[in-house]
Structure formats: C-alpha cells, structure tokens
N, C-alpha and C positions, 0 to 999 in steps of 0.2 A: 506493499500499499505506499503509493506517495504520500511525503507530507507537503502539508501547503508551506508556500513562506509567510515569515510573520514580520509582524514590525518592529518587533521587541527580538533581544536574546533569549536564548530558551537553554534550559539545564533540565537536568534529573530533579525530580521531587526530593529524593536522598540528600541533595545537595542545599537544600533552602533551610537555613536555619529555622528550629523551632520555636526558639524564645525571641523576647524583645527587649532593648535596653537600651530604651528610650534615651533621651536628652536629661530626664526628671530621674533616672535609678539611681544616680550618687544619693542625691539630696535626699528621695524618699526612702530607701534603704538604709541612711542614716538617722532619720526621724522613726521610722520604723522599729528600729535598735535601740535606740532611748527611750522608747515608747515601752518598751519590753522591761527594762526596770523601774520605769517609774511608779513613783507612790499614789495610793489615791488621794485624791486631793490635792494634785500637783498638776500644773501644764508646761510644756517646751514653751520656752519665748526663743523664738529665732527673729533675729533684725531681718527686714523685708530686703535691706541693699544687700544683705550674702547671698538672696535666693538667686538661683541661675537663670530665673524666668519671670515672670508677673507671679504675684501670689495666686492669682484666679489659676493661673496653669497649674501650679504647683499643687495649689487645694484641687484640682480635678484629678492629676495623676496619684494624688496622696488617700484618696478618695476611692479611684480604681484599685489601688491596692491594696486598702484596706477591706474589700469586698472582696477580693482574689481572695484575702488571710481569711477571711471569715472573722472579722477584728469589729470593733464597734468605736469609733473615734469621733471627736467633734473639733473644729476650729473655729476661732473668733483672729478677727484684726481689728487693728489700730492702724494710725496714721505710719508706727515705726517697726511693729513687730506681727509677725505669725505666732498665734497662741494655738498650743496643739495641744488633746489630753485623752487619754483612754473614759471610754463613758461604759 
C-alpha cells in the first residue's frame, strides 16, 4: 500500500514522548513538593516577580497538576504574592 505525502514530517508512534514537561514544570513541581511538607494552617508565599510566567498561567498549571494528582489546594494573590495552601 502506497503512503500518501504529508505536509509534516512523520515518525513512529514509539518515538513520541508520552509525558509533558511544559515551561511551568519546575515551578509547579517545586510548589507541590513544598506543599507536601506544609503544616495545616500555613500557606506558601511566592513573590509574583519570581514566577516564570503570569500568575494566571502558573495558577492554571498548578490547578492541572493538583487535579492530576488528586490533591486539593487553594490559591490567592495580592499585588506582590501568590499564596498556595492545602485544603
């Protein structure tokens, strides 16, 4: 059977990576690790100017990671900080 021409390059499915490590991977991983050892009643206080992207995008990535890990957490922000805690 003759293959048709494609607009894009082709590779075998076995060569396709199955995981995703987006640009928020390291910050989300650090936050989740810190949350593991966080005592009840405390929140992480992360300076917004140290985030690798906008607070909206980091919060979205964090929410996706928490959902994937079946964890419950909450976030809040003010003009300077992103606050994250376990719920």
